[in-house]
C-alpha positions in Angstrom: 100.9 353.6 222.0 97.2 352.5 221.6 96.2 349.3 222.7 94.9 346.6 220.0 93.0 343.6 221.0 93.5 341.8 217.6 96.3 342.0 215.0 95.6 341.7 211.2 97.9 339.6 209.0 100.9 341.0 208.0 101.5 341.3 204.1 104.9 339.9 202.9 106.3 343.5 202.8 105.4 344.2 206.0 106.7 340.9 207.7 110.0 341.9 206.1 109.9 345.5 207.6 108.9 343.9 210.6 111.9 341.6 210.9 114.1 344.4 209.9 112.9 346.3 212.6 113.4 344.0 215.1 116.9 343.2 214.1 117.7 346.9 214.7 115.7 346.9 218.0 116.4 344.0 220.4 114.3 342.9 223.2 117.4 342.9 225.4 117.9 346.6 224.6 114.3 347.8 225.5 114.3 350.0 228.6 111.0 349.6 229.4 107.9 347.8 229.0 106.2 350.0 226.3 109.2 349.3 224.2 109.1 345.8 224.7 105.4 345.9 223.7 106.1 347.7 220.5 108.5 344.9 219.6 106.5 341.7 220.6 103.4 343.2 219.0 105.0 343.1 215.5 105.9 339.2 216.2 102.5 338.1 217.4 100.1 336.1 215.4 97.0 337.7 213.6 93.9 337.8 215.7 93.9 336.5 219.4 95.9 333.9 221.2 99.5 332.9 221.3 101.9 333.3 218.4 103.5 330.3 216.7 106.4 330.3 218.7 107.0 326.4 218.3 107.7 327.1 214.7 110.3 329.8 215.2 114.0 329.2 215.8 115.7 332.2 216.4 119.1 332.8 217.9 119.6 333.4 221.7 120.1 336.9 222.6 120.9 336.9 226.4 119.0 337.0 229.2 115.7 339.8 230.1 115.5 341.2 233.6 112.0 340.0 233.6 110.5 337.8 236.0 107.2 335.9 236.9 106.6 335.7 240.5 105.0 332.9 242.0 101.5 334.6 242.1 101.6 335.3 238.6 102.8 339.0 239.1 105.0 339.9 235.9 107.9 342.4 236.7 110.3 344.0 234.3 113.3 345.7 235.3 112.2 345.4 239.1 108.9 347.0 238.6 105.7 345.1 238.2 103.6 345.4 235.0 100.4 346.5 236.1 98.5 346.6 232.7 96.9 342.9 231.8 97.1 343.7 227.9 100.7 344.1 228.2 101.2 341.0 230.1 98.8 339.0 227.9 100.7 340.3 224.8 104.0 338.8 226.5 102.5 335.6 227.5 101.3 335.3 223.8 105.1 334.8 222.8 106.4 332.6 225.9 108.1 329.3 225.5 109.6 326.8 227.7 112.2 324.7 225.9 113.7 321.2 226.4 116.7 323.0 228.8 114.1 324.0 231.2 114.3 327.6 230.7 111.5 329.9 229.6 112.0 332.5 227.0 110.3 335.2 225.1 110.6 334.4 221.5 110.0 336.5 218.2 111.1 335.2 214.4 114.5 336.8 215.0 115.1 336.8 218.8 115.2 334.5 221.7 115.9 336.0 225.5 115.5 334.0 228.6 113.5 335.4 231.8 113.0 334.1 235.2 110.1 332.0 236.3 109.8 331.6 240.0 107.5 328.5 239.6 104.8 328.6 236.8 104.5 330.9 234.4 100.6 331.0 234.4 98.2 330.9 237.6 94.9 329.0 237.2 92.4 331.4 239.0 88.8 329.8 238.2 87.4 326.4 237.3 84.2 324.8 236.2 83.3 321.4 236.3 80.8 319.9 233.7 79.2 316.3 233.4 79.8 313.5 235.9 81.8 309.8 236.2 84.0 309.5 232.9 82.4 312.1 231.2 83.6 314.7 233.5 85.4 317.5 232.5 87.6 320.3 234.4 88.0 323.4 232.7 90.5 326.0 233.9 90.6 330.1 233.3 94.2 331.3 233.8 95.0 334.8 234.8 96.2 335.9 231.5 92.9 334.6 229.9 93.6 331.0 228.5 90.9 328.7 229.0 92.1 325.0 229.6 90.3 321.8 229.8 92.0 319.2 231.5 92.5 315.9 229.4 94.5 314.1 226.6 97.1 316.8 225.7 96.4 319.2 228.7 97.1 316.9 231.6 97.0 317.6 235.5 99.5 316.7 237.6 99.9 317.1 241.7 103.4 317.8 243.3 103.8 317.4 247.2 105.1 320.6 248.4 108.0 319.7 251.1 108.5 322.8 253.0 104.8 323.1 253.6 103.4 319.5 253.4 101.1 321.0 251.1 99.8 320.1 247.6 100.5 321.8 244.3 98.4 321.2 241.2 99.6 322.4 237.9 97.5 322.0 234.4 99.5 322.1 231.2 98.3 325.2 228.9 100.5 324.9 225.6 103.9 323.4 224.7 105.7 322.9 228.0 104.0 325.9 230.0 101.8 325.3 232.9 99.7 326.9 235.1 99.7 326.5 238.7 96.4 325.8 240.4 95.4 328.9 242.9 94.9 327.5 246.3 91.1 328.4 246.4 90.9 326.9 243.2 92.6 323.8 244.4 90.4 323.2 247.3 87.2 323.5 245.0 89.1 320.8 242.5 89.4 318.2 245.4 86.2 318.4 246.2 85.4 316.6 242.7 88.2 314.0 243.6 87.2 310.3 244.4 88.7 307.2 245.5 89.6 305.1 242.5 91.6 301.9 241.9 94.6 303.0 239.6 97.1 299.5 239.2 95.8 297.6 242.2 96.2 300.6 244.5 93.6 302.6 246.1 94.2 306.4 245.2 92.3 309.7 245.5 92.1 311.3 242.0 90.2 313.4 239.8 88.7 312.5 236.5 88.8 315.0 233.3 88.3 314.4 229.6 88.2 310.5 229.9 91.5 310.4 232.0 92.4 309.7 235.7 94.8 311.9 237.6 96.1 310.6 240.8 96.4 313.2 243.6 97.5 310.9 246.4 97.1 307.4 247.9 93.8 307.2 249.4 95.4 306.0 252.7 97.4 309.2 252.9 94.3 311.2 252.6 92.5 309.5 255.2 95.9 309.6 257.6 95.4 313.8 256.7 91.7 314.0 257.3 91.9 312.1 260.7 
C-alpha cells in the first residue's frame, strides 16, 4: 500500500462505504500492521493532524495486542513497528478515556491497547521569551508540536523507584507526552525559584502559567 501524507475529504457515499468496510473488517481481526493501516487510514481526518476521535462514540470491541513502551516504541503482535508514517497514523486515532485506558478509535470501533507510561515522548524543546512571556514548546516523537500553557499544562511526578523526576506535557484530550530525560535536563535549566502560595518553589514558566517542579529547599538538598 502506498504511503500518503495527506487524506482528502471523503464524500458522503465514500464515508458510507468506509463504514461498511470497517464493519466487515475489524481492528481486532487484523493480522499485521499493514492491515490496521488500511482500516485506520479510512477513518483519519482529511489533511494532517489527529482524527476527531473525541466526537466518535463507537462500541468497545475488545483489546488489541498493541503496546506503547516507555521509550515510545510501538509494538504490534510482539513486533516493533518501525515505519514512522504508520506509527503517526495510529497515533492520530488514539484516545484516553475517563476510565484511564487508552484506545484506538474509529467511527465504528473502539479497541484497547496497552501503554507502559505515556503514549508520546517529548524529544525536543525550544524556549522563547523570558519571564511571564516565556514559552516552552515541545516536539513529540510522532511530530506533535505542543506549547506548554493554558490547556496544555506541564506536570512533574517524583519517580519513587529512582528518586528521579518525570515531567509530562498534555498533548491533546487526556494524552500526555513524557519529557525525555535529556530534554528534562534542558527544561530544568530554565527553572527559577518562585513564591507559590507562600512557599518557595523551584518552577518553570510557560505561556503565562507557573508549573512547580519541587520545593526550593528540596532542590538545595539534592544539589548539596
